[in-house]
Structure formats: C-alpha cells, structure tokens
DRENTORKOL-3810 file (N, C-alpha, C; in nm, 4 decimals):
REM DRENTORKOL-3810
@n.u->-0.5131; n.v->-0.8751; n.w->-0.3771; ca.u->-0.3835; ca.v->-0.8487; ca.w->-0.4359; c.u->-0.2772; c.v->-0.9303; c.w->-0.3612
@n.u->-0.1726; n.v->-0.9617; n.w->-0.4326; ca.u->-0.0634; ca.v->-1.0372; ca.w->-0.3713; c.u->0.0315; c.v->-0.9426; c.w->-0.2973
@n.u->0.1159; n.v->-0.9991; n.w->-0.2121; ca.u->0.2127; ca.v->-0.9185; ca.w->-0.1393; c.u->0.3042; c.v->-0.8406; c.w->-0.2318
@n.u->0.3462; n.v->-0.9059; n.w->-0.3408; ca.u->0.4323; ca.v->-0.8411; ca.w->-0.4393; c.u->0.3657; c.v->-0.7145; c.w->-0.4943
@n.u->0.2373; n.v->-0.7255; n.w->-0.5258; ca.u->0.1644; ca.v->-0.6112; ca.w->-0.5798; c.u->0.1534; c.v->-0.5010; c.w->-0.4765
@n.u->0.1275; n.v->-0.5374; n.w->-0.3514; ca.u->0.1156; ca.v->-0.4355; ca.w->-0.2465; c.u->0.2478; c.v->-0.3609; c.w->-0.2265
@n.u->0.3597; n.v->-0.4312; n.w->-0.2356; ca.u->0.4905; ca.v->-0.3650; ca.w->-0.2242; c.u->0.5087; c.v->-0.2653; c.w->-0.3395
@n.u->0.4791; n.v->-0.3100; n.w->-0.4601; ca.u->0.4976; ca.v->-0.2259; ca.w->-0.5784; c.u->0.4051; c.v->-0.1048; c.w->-0.5745
@n.u->0.2785; n.v->-0.1267; n.w->-0.5415; ca.u->0.1827; ca.v->-0.0153; ca.w->-0.5359; c.u->0.2218; c.v->0.0820; c.w->-0.4248
@n.u->0.2614; n.v->0.0293; n.w->-0.3093; ca.u->0.3033; ca.v->0.1157; ca.w->-0.1995; c.u->0.4240; c.v->0.2003; c.w->-0.2367
@n.u->0.5223; n.v->0.1385; n.w->-0.3013; ca.u->0.6431; ca.v->0.2105; ca.w->-0.3428; c.u->0.6100; c.v->0.3160; c.w->-0.4482
@n.u->0.5260; n.v->0.2806; n.w->-0.5444; ca.u->0.4894; ca.v->0.3755; ca.w->-0.6504; c.u->0.4105; c.v->0.4937; c.w->-0.5935
@n.u->0.3197; n.v->0.4662; n.w->-0.5025; ca.u->0.2399; ca.v->0.5733; ca.w->-0.4421; c.u->0.3289; c.v->0.6678; c.w->-0.3628
@n.u->0.4208; n.v->0.6119; n.w->-0.2848; ca.u->0.5117; ca.v->0.6948; ca.w->-0.2055; c.u->0.6070; c.v->0.7739; c.w->-0.2954
@n.u->0.6542; n.v->0.7124; n.w->-0.4039; ca.u->0.7420; ca.v->0.7841; ca.w->-0.4976; c.u->0.6672; c.v->0.9002; c.w->-0.5630
@n.u->0.5421; n.v->0.8774; n.w->-0.5976; ca.u->0.4606; ca.v->0.9856; ca.w->-0.6560; c.u->0.4410; c.v->1.0981; c.w->-0.5543
@n.u->0.4175; n.v->1.0628; n.w->-0.4281; ca.u->0.4035; ca.v->1.1634; ca.w->-0.3232; c.u->0.5345; c.v->1.2416; c.w->-0.3071
@n.u->0.6466; n.v->1.1708; n.w->-0.3133; ca.u->0.7773; ca.v->1.2365; ca.w->-0.3013; c.u->0.7970; c.v->1.3372; c.w->-0.4144
@n.u->0.7598; n.v->1.2978; n.w->-0.5339; ca.u->0.7738; ca.v->1.3888; ca.w->-0.6487; c.u->0.6804; c.v->1.5088; c.w->-0.6325
@n.u->0.5579; n.v->1.4823; n.w->-0.5915; ca.u->0.4589; ca.v->1.5893; ca.w->-0.5754; c.u->0.5033; c.v->1.6912; c.w->-0.4709
@n.u->0.5713; n.v->1.6440; n.w->-0.3663; ca.u->0.6149; ca.v->1.7334; ca.w->-0.2584; c.u->0.7600; c.v->1.7801; c.w->-0.2778
@n.u->0.8159; n.v->1.7569; n.w->-0.3966; ca.u->0.9511; ca.v->1.8033; ca.w->-0.4317; c.u->1.0580; c.v->1.7624; c.w->-0.3311
@n.u->1.0605; n.v->1.6348; n.w->-0.2981; ca.u->1.1605; ca.v->1.5839; ca.w->-0.2040; c.u->1.2967; c.v->1.5729; c.w->-0.2713
@n.u->1.4052; n.v->1.5799; n.w->-0.1928; ca.u->1.5401; ca.v->1.5602; ca.w->-0.2488; c.u->1.5556; c.v->1.4198; c.w->-0.3073
@n.u->1.6543; n.v->1.4049; n.w->-0.3926; ca.u->1.6740; ca.v->1.2807; ca.w->-0.4677; c.u->1.6716; c.v->1.1541; c.w->-0.3813
@n.u->1.7526; n.v->1.1504; n.w->-0.2777; ca.u->1.7606; ca.v->1.0292; ca.w->-0.1955; c.u->1.6332; c.v->1.0058; c.w->-0.1150
@n.u->1.5599; n.v->1.1126; n.w->-0.0850; ca.u->1.4346; ca.v->1.0959; ca.w->-0.0106; c.u->1.3283; c.v->1.0282; c.w->-0.0978
@n.u->1.3360; n.v->1.0487; n.w->-0.2293; ca.u->1.2433; ca.v->0.9798; ca.w->-0.3196; c.u->1.2601; c.v->0.8290; c.w->-0.3022
@n.u->1.3846; n.v->0.7841; n.w->-0.2992; ca.u->1.4116; ca.v->0.6417; ca.w->-0.2821; c.u->1.3678; c.v->0.5959; c.w->-0.1429
@n.u->1.4027; n.v->0.6742; n.w->-0.0418; ca.u->1.3638; ca.v->0.6393; ca.w->0.0950; c.u->1.2136; c.v->0.6285; c.w->0.1117
@n.u->1.1413; n.v->0.7233; n.w->0.0542; ca.u->0.9955; ca.v->0.7190; ca.w->0.0640; c.u->0.9386; c.v->0.5995; c.w->-0.0124
@n.u->0.9981; n.v->0.5677; n.w->-0.1274; ca.u->0.9522; ca.v->0.4511; ca.w->-0.2028; c.u->0.9732; c.v->0.3233; c.w->-0.1219
@n.u->1.0872; n.v->0.3130; n.w->-0.0548; ca.u->1.1140; ca.v->0.1947; ca.w->0.0284; c.u->1.0172; c.v->0.1891; c.w->0.1463
@n.u->0.9971; n.v->0.3014; n.w->0.2153; ca.u->0.9054; ca.v->0.3002; ca.w->0.3303; c.u->0.7623; c.v->0.2705; c.w->0.2849
@n.u->0.7241; n.v->0.3217; n.w->0.1692; ca.u->0.5906; ca.v->0.2935; ca.w->0.1162; c.u->0.5734; c.v->0.1474; c.w->0.0772
@n.u->0.6785; n.v->0.0899; n.w->0.0195; ca.u->0.6723; ca.v->-0.0517; ca.w->-0.0172; c.u->0.6596; c.v->-0.1424; c.w->0.1042
@n.u->0.7383; n.v->-0.1135; n.w->0.2070; ca.u->0.7305; ca.v->-0.1948; ca.w->0.3296; c.u->0.5947; c.v->-0.1774; c.w->0.3972
@n.u->0.5514; n.v->-0.0529; n.w->0.4106; ca.u->0.4224; ca.v->-0.0272; ca.w->0.4766; c.u->0.3063; c.v->-0.0804; c.w->0.3936
@n.u->0.3283; n.v->-0.0996; n.w->0.2645; ca.u->0.2246; ca.v->-0.1572; ca.w->0.1792; c.u->0.1880; c.v->-0.2993; c.w->0.2184
@n.u->0.2728; n.v->-0.3639; n.w->0.2963; ca.u->0.2444; ca.v->-0.4999; ca.w->0.3440; c.u->0.1736; c.v->-0.5023; c.w->0.4800
@n.u->0.1837; n.v->-0.3939; n.w->0.5554; ca.u->0.1384; ca.v->-0.3952; ca.w->0.6948; c.u->-0.0099; c.v->-0.4276; c.w->0.7174
@n.u->-0.1020; n.v->-0.3845; n.w->0.6307; ca.u->-0.2415; ca.v->-0.4226; ca.w->0.6575; c.u->-0.2638; c.v->-0.5745; c.w->0.6576
@n.u->-0.1755; n.v->-0.6490; n.w->0.5923; ca.u->-0.1843; ca.v->-0.7954; ca.w->0.5920; c.u->-0.0870; c.v->-0.8550; c.w->0.6925
@n.u->-0.0758; n.v->-0.7932; n.w->0.8089; ca.u->0.0174; ca.v->-0.8379; ca.w->0.9116; c.u->-0.0085; c.v->-0.9834; c.w->0.9510
@n.u->-0.1322; n.v->-1.0281; n.w->0.9406; ca.u->-0.1634; ca.v->-1.1673; ca.w->0.9741; c.u->-0.0961; c.v->-1.2640; c.w->0.8774
@n.u->-0.0888; n.v->-1.2260; n.w->0.7502; ca.u->-0.0238; ca.v->-1.3110; ca.w->0.6500; c.u->0.1269; c.v->-1.3143; c.w->0.6761
@n.u->0.1845; n.v->-1.1994; n.w->0.7098; ca.u->0.3276; ca.v->-1.1928; ca.w->0.7400; c.u->0.3593; c.v->-1.2742; c.w->0.8646
@n.u->0.2749; n.v->-1.2644; n.w->0.9663; ca.u->0.2977; ca.v->-1.3367; ca.w->1.0913; c.u->0.2881; c.v->-1.4874; c.w->1.0702
@n.u->0.2047; n.v->-1.5301; n.w->0.9766; ca.u->0.1903; ca.v->-1.6735; ca.w->0.9481; c.u->0.3228; c.v->-1.7328; c.w->0.9013
@n.u->0.4015; n.v->-1.6523; n.w->0.8331; ca.u->0.5305; ca.v->-1.6999; ca.w->0.7832; c.u->0.6287; c.v->-1.7293; c.w->0.8962
@n.u->0.6073; n.v->-1.6704; n.w->1.0138; ca.u->0.6932; ca.v->-1.6999; ca.w->1.1297; c.u->0.6138; c.v->-1.7739; c.w->1.2378
@n.u->0.5098; n.v->-1.8437; n.w->1.1955; ca.u->0.4296; ca.v->-1.9322; ca.w->1.2814; c.u->0.3509; c.v->-1.8590; c.w->1.3901
@n.u->0.3238; n.v->-1.7312; n.w->1.3705; ca.u->0.2401; ca.v->-1.6578; ca.w->1.4659; c.u->0.1092; c.v->-1.6127; c.w->1.4016
@n.u->0.0867; n.v->-1.6551; n.w->1.2781; ca.u->-0.0312; ca.v->-1.6131; ca.w->1.2037; c.u->-0.1614; c.v->-1.6437; c.w->1.2746
@n.u->-0.1698; n.v->-1.7601; n.w->1.3385; ca.u->-0.2931; ca.v->-1.7977; ca.w->1.4074; c.u->-0.3251; c.v->-1.6975; c.w->1.5172
@n.u->-0.2238; n.v->-1.6479; n.w->1.5869; ca.u->-0.2456; ca.v->-1.5537; ca.w->1.6959; c.u->-0.2899; c.v->-1.4178; c.w->1.6414
@n.u->-0.2187; n.v->-1.3679; n.w->1.5417; ca.u->-0.2526; ca.v->-1.2381; ca.w->1.4843; c.u->-0.3888; c.v->-1.2440; c.w->1.4163
@n.u->-0.4156; n.v->-1.3522; n.w->1.3434; ca.u->-0.5453; ca.v->-1.3649; ca.w->1.2757; c.u->-0.6586; c.v->-1.3725; c.w->1.3780
@n.u->-0.6333; n.v->-1.4348; n.w->1.4922; ca.u->-0.7330; ca.v->-1.4429; ca.w->1.5992; c.u->-0.7620; c.v->-1.3022; c.w->1.6539
@n.u->-0.6575; n.v->-1.2209; n.w->1.6669; ca.u->-0.6730; ca.v->-1.0871; ca.w->1.7253; c.u->-0.7332; c.v->-0.9883; c.w->1.6255
@n.u->-0.6786; n.v->-0.9809; n.w->1.5044; ca.u->-0.7246; ca.v->-0.8791; ca.w->1.4098; c.u->-0.7995; c.v->-0.9344; c.w->1.2891
@n.u->-0.7872; n.v->-1.0630; n.w->1.2591; ca.u->-0.8532; ca.v->-1.1201; ca.w->1.1419; c.u->-0.7891; c.v->-1.0716; c.w->1.0134
@n.u->-0.8219; n.v->-1.1391; n.w->0.9022; ca.u->-0.7706; ca.v->-1.0954; ca.w->0.7731; c.u->-0.8719; c.v->-1.0011; c.w->0.7108
@n.u->-0.8235; n.v->-0.8889; n.w->0.6612; ca.u->-0.9086; ca.v->-0.7824; ca.w->0.6095; c.u->-1.0121; c.v->-0.7414; c.w->0.7139
@n.u->-0.9652; n.v->-0.7238; n.w->0.8337; ca.u->-1.0495; ca.v->-0.6769; ca.w->0.9430; c.u->-1.0159; c.v->-0.5326; c.w->0.9753
@n.u->-0.9834; n.v->-0.5079; n.w->1.1015; ca.u->-0.9573; ca.v->-0.3711; ca.w->1.1465; c.u->-0.8396; c.v->-0.3069; c.w->1.0733
@n.u->-0.7433; n.v->-0.3861; n.w->1.0290; ca.u->-0.6269; ca.v->-0.3292; ca.w->0.9593; c.u->-0.6629; c.v->-0.2750; c.w->0.8207
@n.u->-0.7829; n.v->-0.3050; n.w->0.7730; ca.u->-0.8295; ca.v->-0.2566; ca.w->0.6430; c.u->-0.9457; c.v->-0.1579; c.w->0.6593
@n.u->-0.9541; n.v->-0.0932; n.w->0.7729; ca.u->-1.0691; ca.v->-0.0076; ca.w->0.8023; c.u->-1.0315; c.v->0.1396; c.w->0.8068
@n.u->-1.1344; n.v->0.2242; n.w->0.8136; ca.u->-1.1116; ca.v->0.3672; ca.w->0.8286; c.u->-1.0431; c.v->0.3980; c.w->0.9614
@n.u->-1.0649; n.v->0.3136; n.w->1.0615; ca.u->-0.9985; ca.v->0.3299; ca.w->1.1916; c.u->-0.8468; c.v->0.3213; c.w->1.1720
@n.u->-0.8009; n.v->0.2184; n.w->1.1007; ca.u->-0.6574; ca.v->0.2003; ca.w->1.0769; c.u->-0.6021; c.v->0.3122; c.w->0.9898
@n.u->-0.6758; n.v->0.3507; n.w->0.8866; ca.u->-0.6307; ca.v->0.4592; ca.w->0.7987; c.u->-0.6109; c.v->0.5868; c.w->0.8801
@n.u->-0.7088; n.v->0.6204; n.w->0.9647; ca.u->-0.6977; ca.v->0.7405; ca.w->1.0478; c.u->-0.5778; c.v->0.7320; c.w->1.1415
@n.u->-0.5561; n.v->0.6162; n.w->1.2031; ca.u->-0.4440; ca.v->0.5989; ca.w->1.2958; c.u->-0.3108; c.v->0.6174; c.w->1.2243
@n.u->-0.2985; n.v->0.5627; n.w->1.1045; ca.u->-0.1735; ca.v->0.5730; ca.w->1.0282; c.u->-0.1476; c.v->0.7183; c.w->0.9864
@n.u->-0.2516; n.v->0.7871; n.w->0.9436; ca.u->-0.2358; ca.v->0.9272; ca.w->0.9023; c.u->-0.2002; c.v->1.0152; c.w->1.0219
@n.u->-0.2664; n.v->0.9941; n.w->1.1345; ca.u->-0.2329; ca.v->1.0695; ca.w->1.2558; c.u->-0.0880; c.v->1.0425; c.w->1.2967
@n.u->-0.0465; n.v->0.9169; n.w->1.2899; ca.u->0.0920; ca.v->0.8823; ca.w->1.3240; c.u->0.1903; c.v->0.9533; c.w->1.2314
@n.u->0.1597; n.v->0.9571; n.w->1.1029; ca.u->0.2494; ca.v->1.0229; ca.w->1.0069; c.u->0.2621; c.v->1.1725; c.w->1.0381
@n.u->0.1514; n.v->1.2379; n.w->1.0674; ca.u->0.1572; ca.v->1.3803; ca.w->1.0996; c.u->0.2238; c.v->1.4052; c.w->1.2340
@n.u->0.2129; n.v->1.3094; n.w->1.3252; ca.u->0.2792; ca.v->1.3221; ca.w->1.4549; c.u->0.4310; c.v->1.3122; c.w->1.4377
@n.u->0.4758; n.v->1.2154; n.w->1.3592; ca.u->0.6189; ca.v->1.1988; ca.w->1.3333; c.u->0.6703; c.v->1.3140; c.w->1.2462
@n.u->0.5880; n.v->1.3562; n.w->1.1504; ca.u->0.6170; ca.v->1.4698; ca.w->1.0623; c.u->0.7532; c.v->1.4573; c.w->0.9927
@n.u->0.7704; n.v->1.3454; n.w->0.9225; ca.u->0.8926; ca.v->1.3216; ca.w->0.8449; c.u->0.8507; c.v->1.2606; c.w->0.7112
@n.u->0.9207; n.v->1.2924; n.w->0.6033; ca.u->0.8833; ca.v->1.2374; ca.w->0.4731; c.u->0.8723; c.v->1.0842; c.w->0.4703
@n.u->0.9598; n.v->1.0148; n.w->0.5426; ca.u->0.9512; ca.v->0.8685; ca.w->0.5436; c.u->0.8205; c.v->0.8208; c.w->0.6064
@n.u->0.7730; n.v->0.8924; n.w->0.7071; ca.u->0.6453; ca.v->0.8571; ca.w->0.7700; c.u->0.5304; c.v->0.8800; c.w->0.6722
@n.u->0.5373; n.v->0.9881; n.w->0.5958; ca.u->0.4329; ca.v->1.0135; ca.w->0.4963; c.u->0.4386; c.v->0.9106; c.w->0.3831
@n.u->0.5594; n.v->0.8680; n.w->0.3470; ca.u->0.5732; ca.v->0.7611; ca.w->0.2479; c.u->0.5124; c.v->0.6316; c.w->0.2978
@n.u->0.5366; n.v->0.6001; n.w->0.4253; ca.u->0.4791; ca.v->0.4792; ca.w->0.4844; c.u->0.3268; c.v->0.4880; c.w->0.4884
@n.u->0.2755; n.v->0.6036; n.w->0.5255; ca.u->0.1291; ca.v->0.6212; ca.w->0.5297; c.u->0.0698; c.v->0.6039; c.w->0.3899
@n.u->0.1379; n.v->0.6584; n.w->0.2892; ca.u->0.0903; ca.v->0.6432; ca.w->0.1509; c.u->0.0887; c.v->0.4963; c.w->0.1107
@n.u->0.1929; n.v->0.4224; n.w->0.1499; ca.u->0.1972; ca.v->0.2795; ca.w->0.1191; c.u->0.0866; c.v->0.2024; c.w->0.1879
@n.u->0.0612; n.v->0.2340; n.w->0.3137; ca.u->-0.0439; ca.v->0.1657; ca.w->0.3902; c.u->-0.1805; c.v->0.1904; c.w->0.3262
@n.u->-0.2097; n.v->0.3171; n.w->0.2992; ca.u->-0.3406; ca.v->0.3517; ca.w->0.2418; c.u->-0.3556; c.v->0.2935; c.w->0.1011
@n.u->-0.2456; n.v->0.2894; n.w->0.0251; ca.u->-0.2532; ca.v->0.2328; ca.w->-0.1099; c.u->-0.2900; c.v->0.0846; c.w->-0.1063
@n.u->-0.2461; n.v->0.0147; n.w->-0.0028; ca.u->-0.2808; ca.v->-0.1275; ca.w->0.0137; c.u->-0.4326; c.v->-0.1427; c.w->0.0223
@n.u->-0.4940; n.v->-0.0604; n.w->0.1041; ca.u->-0.6385; ca.v->-0.0698; ca.w->0.1238; c.u->-0.7117; c.v->-0.0322; c.w->-0.0049
@n.u->-0.6646; n.v->0.0728; n.w->-0.0718; ca.u->-0.7270; ca.v->0.1117; ca.w->-0.1989; c.u->-0.7145; c.v->-0.0010; c.w->-0.3011
@n.u->-0.5987; n.v->-0.0665; n.w->-0.3061; ca.u->-0.5789; ca.v->-0.1771; ca.w->-0.4007; c.u->-0.6737; c.v->-0.2928; c.w->-0.3690
@n.u->-0.6863; n.v->-0.3262; n.w->-0.2397; ca.u->-0.7778; ca.v->-0.4347; ca.w->-0.2026; c.u->-0.9235; c.v->-0.3993; c.w->-0.2321
@n.u->-0.9536; n.v->-0.2705; n.w->-0.2365; ca.u->-1.0901; ca.v->-0.2292; ca.w->-0.2712; c.u->-1.1197; c.v->-0.2490; c.w->-0.4191
@n.u->-1.0164; n.v->-0.2789; n.w->-0.4979; ca.u->-1.0359; ca.v->-0.3062; ca.w->-0.6404; c.u->-1.0486; c.v->-0.4553; c.w->-0.6690
@n.u->-1.0461; n.v->-0.5375; n.w->-0.5635; ca.u->-1.0597; ca.v->-0.6823; ca.w->-0.5806; c.u->-1.2023; c.v->-0.7260; c.w->-0.5524
@n.u->-1.2323; n.v->-0.8481; n.w->-0.5921; ca.u->-1.3665; ca.v->-0.9025; ca.w->-0.5716; c.u->-1.4027; c.v->-0.9146; c.w->-0.4239
@n.u->-1.3028; n.v->-0.9356; n.w->-0.3362; ca.u->-1.3303; ca.v->-0.9514; ca.w->-0.1926; c.u->-1.3662; c.v->-0.8217; c.w->-0.1229
@n.u->-1.3202; n.v->-0.7084; n.w->-0.1758; ca.u->-1.3516; ca.v->-0.5804; ca.w->-0.1143; c.u->-1.2878; c.v->-0.5625; c.w->0.0224
@n.u->-1.3261; n.v->-0.4539; n.w->0.0909; ca.u->-1.2661; ca.v->-0.4160; ca.w->0.2177; c.u->-1.3748; c.v->-0.3681; c.w->0.3147
@n.u->-1.3662; n.v->-0.4112; n.w->0.4423; ca.u->-1.4645; ca.v->-0.3667; ca.w->0.5431; c.u->-1.4255; c.v->-0.2308; c.w->0.6027
@n.u->-1.4397; n.v->-0.1240; n.w->0.5252; ca.u->-1.3990; ca.v->0.0085; ca.w->0.5716; c.u->-1.4636; c.v->0.0488; c.w->0.7035
@n.u->-1.5864; n.v->0.0046; n.w->0.7254; ca.u->-1.6595; ca.v->0.0446; ca.w->0.8461; c.u->-1.6501; c.v->-0.0597; c.w->0.9566
@n.u->-1.5408; n.v->-0.1380; n.w->0.9560; ca.u->-1.5202; ca.v->-0.2398; ca.w->1.0582; c.u->-1.5555; c.v->-0.1822; c.w->1.1949
@n.u->-1.6302; n.v->-0.2551; n.w->1.2787; ca.u->-1.6631; ca.v->-0.3969; ca.w->1.2753; c.u->-1.7856; c.v->-0.4337; c.w->1.1904
@n.u->-1.8478; n.v->-0.3357; n.w->1.1250; ca.u->-1.9567; ca.v->-0.3681; ca.w->1.0329; c.u->-1.8942; c.v->-0.4449; c.w->0.9169
@n.u->-1.9549; n.v->-0.5560; n.w->0.8772; ca.u->-1.8938; ca.v->-0.6463; ca.w->0.7800; c.u->-1.9242; c.v->-0.6116; c.w->0.6349
@n.u->-1.9815; n.v->-0.4949; n.w->0.6059; ca.u->-2.0102; ca.v->-0.4565; ca.w->0.4677; c.u->-1.8789; c.v->-0.4310; c.w->0.3933
@n.u->-1.8675; n.v->-0.4885; n.w->0.2732; ca.u->-1.7463; ca.v->-0.4746; ca.w->0.1918; c.u->-1.7637; c.v->-0.3584; c.w->0.0940
@n.u->-1.6583; n.v->-0.2799; n.w->0.0786; ca.u->-1.6587; ca.v->-0.1660; ca.w->-0.0119; c.u->-1.5606; c.v->-0.1902; c.w->-0.1260
@n.u->-1.5963; n.v->-0.1374; n.w->-0.2446; ca.u->-1.5143; ca.v->-0.1521; ca.w->-0.3650; c.u->-1.4952; c.v->-0.0162; c.w->-0.4307
@n.u->-1.3864; n.v->-0.0005; n.w->-0.5059; ca.u->-1.3602; ca.v->0.1225; ca.w->-0.5812; c.u->-1.4016; c.v->0.1118; c.w->-0.7278
@n.u->-1.4244; n.v->-0.0092; n.w->-0.7734; ca.u->-1.4565; ca.v->-0.0319; ca.w->-0.9145; c.u->-1.5950; c.v->-0.0941; c.w->-0.9290
@n.u->-1.6569; n.v->-0.0753; n.w->-1.0460; ca.u->-1.7816; ca.v->-0.1474; ca.w->-1.0723; c.u->-1.7548; c.v->-0.2984; c.w->-1.0708
@n.u->-1.8539; n.v->-0.3751; n.w->-1.0391; ca.u->-1.8418; ca.v->-0.5212; ca.w->-1.0254; c.u->-1.7730; c.v->-0.5866; c.w->-1.1451
@n.u->-1.8033; n.v->-0.5410; n.w->-1.2671; ca.u->-1.7477; ca.v->-0.6023; ca.w->-1.3873; c.u->-1.5973; c.v->-0.5805; c.w->-1.3999
@n.u->-1.5423; n.v->-0.4782; n.w->-1.3342; ca.u->-1.4005; ca.v->-0.4453; ca.w->-1.3479; c.u->-1.3161; c.v->-0.4895; c.w->-1.2287
@n.u->-1.3774; n.v->-0.5525; n.w->-1.1311; ca.u->-1.3025; ca.v->-0.5938; ca.w->-1.0122; c.u->-1.1933; c.v->-0.6936; c.w->-1.0498
@n.u->-1.0798; n.v->-0.6825; n.w->-0.9845; ca.u->-0.9606; ca.v->-0.7612; ca.w->-1.0168; c.u->-0.9595; c.v->-0.8925; c.w->-0.9394
@n.u->-0.9196; n.v->-0.9983; n.w->-1.0082; ca.u->-0.9011; ca.v->-1.1282; ca.w->-0.9440; c.u->-0.7564; c.v->-1.1353; c.w->-0.8963
@n.u->-0.7362; n.v->-1.1645; n.w->-0.7681; ca.u->-0.6018; ca.v->-1.1714; ca.w->-0.7113; c.u->-0.5174; c.v->-1.2729; c.w->-0.7873
@n.u->-0.3983; n.v->-1.2286; n.w->-0.8301; ca.u->-0.3075; ca.v->-1.3158; ca.w->-0.9031; c.u->-0.3379; c.v->-1.3267; c.w->-1.0509
@n.u->-0.4373; n.v->-1.2539; n.w->-1.0993; ca.u->-0.4774; ca.v->-1.2638; ca.w->-1.2393; c.u->-0.3972; c.v->-1.1734; c.w->-1.3318
@n.u->-0.4375; n.v->-1.1718; n.w->-1.4572; ca.u->-0.3685; ca.v->-1.0961; ca.w->-1.5615; c.u->-0.3678; c.v->-0.9468; c.w->-1.5326
@n.u->-0.4809; n.v->-0.8918; n.w->-1.4877; ca.u->-0.4865; ca.v->-0.7479; ca.w->-1.4607; c.u->-0.3905; c.v->-0.7095; c.w->-1.3488
@n.u->-0.3789; n.v->-0.7953; n.w->-1.2484; ca.u->-0.2862; ca.v->-0.7654; ca.w->-1.1394; c.u->-0.1424; c.v->-0.7645; c.w->-1.1902
@n.u->-0.1080; n.v->-0.8589; n.w->-1.2758; ca.u->0.0268; ca.v->-0.8636; ca.w->-1.3330; c.u->0.0537; c.v->-0.7385; c.w->-1.4161
@n.u->-0.0453; n.v->-0.6939; n.w->-1.4910; ca.u->-0.0317; ca.v->-0.5722; ca.w->-1.5711; c.u->-0.0057; c.v->-0.4514; c.w->-1.4818
@n.u->-0.0750; n.v->-0.4436; n.w->-1.3697; ca.u->-0.0536; ca.v->-0.3350; ca.w->-1.2735; c.u->0.0891; c.v->-0.3403; c.w->-1.2199
@n.u->0.1346; n.v->-0.4598; n.w->-1.1853; ca.u->0.2713; ca.v->-0.4747; ca.w->-1.1325; c.u->0.3755; c.v->-0.4212; c.w->-1.2305
@n.u->0.3672; n.v->-0.4667; n.w->-1.3540; ca.u->0.4672; ca.v->-0.4293; ca.w->-1.4553; c.u->0.4627; c.v->-0.2789; c.w->-1.4822
@n.u->0.3431; n.v->-0.2245; n.w->-1.4970; ca.u->0.3282; ca.v->-0.0811; ca.w->-1.5245; c.u->0.3883; c.v->0.0029; c.w->-1.4125
@n.u->0.3563; n.v->-0.0314; n.w->-1.2883; ca.u->0.4064; ca.v->0.0470; ca.w->-1.1755; c.u->0.5555; c.v->0.0253; c.w->-1.1515
@n.u->0.6075; n.v->-0.0921; n.w->-1.1847; ca.u->0.7524; ca.v->-0.1124; ca.w->-1.1755; c.u->0.8258; c.v->-0.0179; c.w->-1.2708
@n.u->0.7743; n.v->-0.0040; n.w->-1.3924; ca.u->0.8343; ca.v->0.0905; ca.w->-1.4866; c.u->0.8278; c.v->0.2321; c.w->-1.4319
@n.u->0.7153; n.v->0.2671; n.w->-1.3701; ca.u->0.7014; ca.v->0.4006; ca.w->-1.3110; c.u->0.8070; c.v->0.4227; c.w->-1.2025
@n.u->0.8236; n.v->0.3248; n.w->-1.1145; ca.u->0.9205; ca.v->0.3381; ca.w->-1.0046; c.u->1.0621; c.v->0.3526; c.w->-1.0600
@n.u->1.0979; n.v->0.2675; n.w->-1.1564; ca.u->1.2320; ca.v->0.2736; ca.w->-1.2154; c.u->1.2525; c.v->0.4085; c.w->-1.2833
@n.u->1.1560; n.v->0.4512; n.w->-1.3600; ca.u->1.1638; ca.v->0.5790; ca.w->-1.4310; c.u->1.1768; c.v->0.6939; c.w->-1.3314
@n.u->1.0924; n.v->0.6954; n.w->-1.2301; ca.u->1.0910; ca.v->0.8055; ca.w->-1.1334; c.u->1.2201; c.v->0.8117; c.w->-1.0527
@n.u->1.2648; n.v->0.7014; n.w->-0.9970; ca.u->1.3851; ca.v->0.7049; ca.w->-0.9138; c.u->1.5099; c.v->0.7263; c.w->-0.9986
@n.u->1.5147; n.v->0.6715; n.w->-1.1193; ca.u->1.6301; ca.v->0.6918; ca.w->-1.2069; c.u->1.6417; c.v->0.8379; c.w->-1.2470
@n.u->1.5300; n.v->0.9000; n.w->-1.2830; ca.u->1.5354; ca.v->1.0402; ca.w->-1.3219; c.u->1.5826; c.v->1.1269; c.w->-1.2064
@n.u->1.5395; n.v->1.0957; n.w->-1.0874; ca.u->1.5762; ca.v->1.1767; ca.w->-0.9717; c.u->1.7240; c.v->1.1581; c.w->-0.9363
@n.u->1.7746; n.v->1.0360; n.w->-0.9482; ca.u->1.9139; ca.v->1.0094; ca.w->-0.9101; c.u->2.0097; c.v->1.0719; c.w->-1.0115
@n.u->1.9780; n.v->1.0618; n.w->-1.1400; ca.u->2.0704; ca.v->1.1108; ca.w->-1.2429; c.u->2.0492; c.v->1.2585; c.w->-1.2748
@n.u->1.9555; n.v->1.3231; n.w->-1.2068; ca.u->1.9238; ca.v->1.4649; ca.w->-1.2310; c.u->1.8840; c.v->1.4922; c.w->-1.3757
@n.u->1.8242; n.v->1.3925; n.w->-1.4390; ca.u->1.7737; ca.v->1.4100; ca.w->-1.5748; c.u->1.6615; c.v->1.5126; c.w->-1.5678
@n.u->1.6545; n.v->1.6075; n.w->-1.6625; ca.u->1.5494; ca.v->1.7105; ca.w->-1.6559; c.u->1.4100; c.v->1.6471; c.w->-1.6600
@n.u->1.3241; n.v->1.6869; n.w->-1.5678; ca.u->1.1864; ca.v->1.6321; ca.w->-1.5637; c.u->1.0866; c.v->1.7366; c.w->-1.6001
END
C-alpha cells in the first residue's frame, strides 16, 4: 500500500474506534489525525529516506521487518494502554491498520519476525497490487467514510 492509503486507512480506523467508544466530537477528529499519522509509522524507513537517513533506518529495522511484526503490534498496544488516552488508542489503531492493510498485498507481512514467513489476510487471487485500481477504490471509499463520520460529529447531525 502507498503512504497515502496508510494515512487514510489509519484515520478511518481511528475514527471508527472513536465512534464505537462514543468519544466527544473534537476527539473524533483528534483520533482520526493520530491514526492517520501513526498509519505511516511502520514504514519509518521510507519516511527516513526522505530526509536522507533511510539507509540507516533500513539497515537497523529493514522494510517490512520488525515494525510489521507481532512484536511491534504488542509494543504499540501496551504503549496505548500505558498512556491511556483516546489519542493513544487512535494512534494504535492507525499503526495496526497499516499492518493489516499490508497483509492484503502480494508482498505480505512477516508477523513472526525474525522468521521470514509472510502472512496475508486475503486469498491469493484477491491480494492487492500496491498503487493499483483496488487500492484507489479503498482510498476513495474510506475518504468518504472519514468525511461523513467527522462531518456528522461536528454538526451534531443525528446518527
């Protein structure tokens, strides 16, 4: 998945969590923002490359390495419960959504890192090609969800 998709999926997942936990109006937006930002964090090596540190980060953690594993998921969830704030839970939702999204791609995810076995959430025939039509469809659909969800919460439209 592309960075744009990870931001959108992270924001949508966090907004859904905010709605499910009956958060106040502005917290829905805050959680969506924290989820969108945290949706990029598992690809920290790609982000670091943009500021010329990618080689160092990729050397240390690799791409789709430990940051895409059950170890990282557990650490993020423990951190969220330790902080115990809705924004932390939104960030955790965004982080985990990134890994789930990557599990729907052909490359898969090494959940059991350092074991190199790749895991997927979809059957082989339905796996998504990064940057392809299905990914664009996901982006547009979830953008509508985010706009609908945050707009309804801000304007107090009956839900």
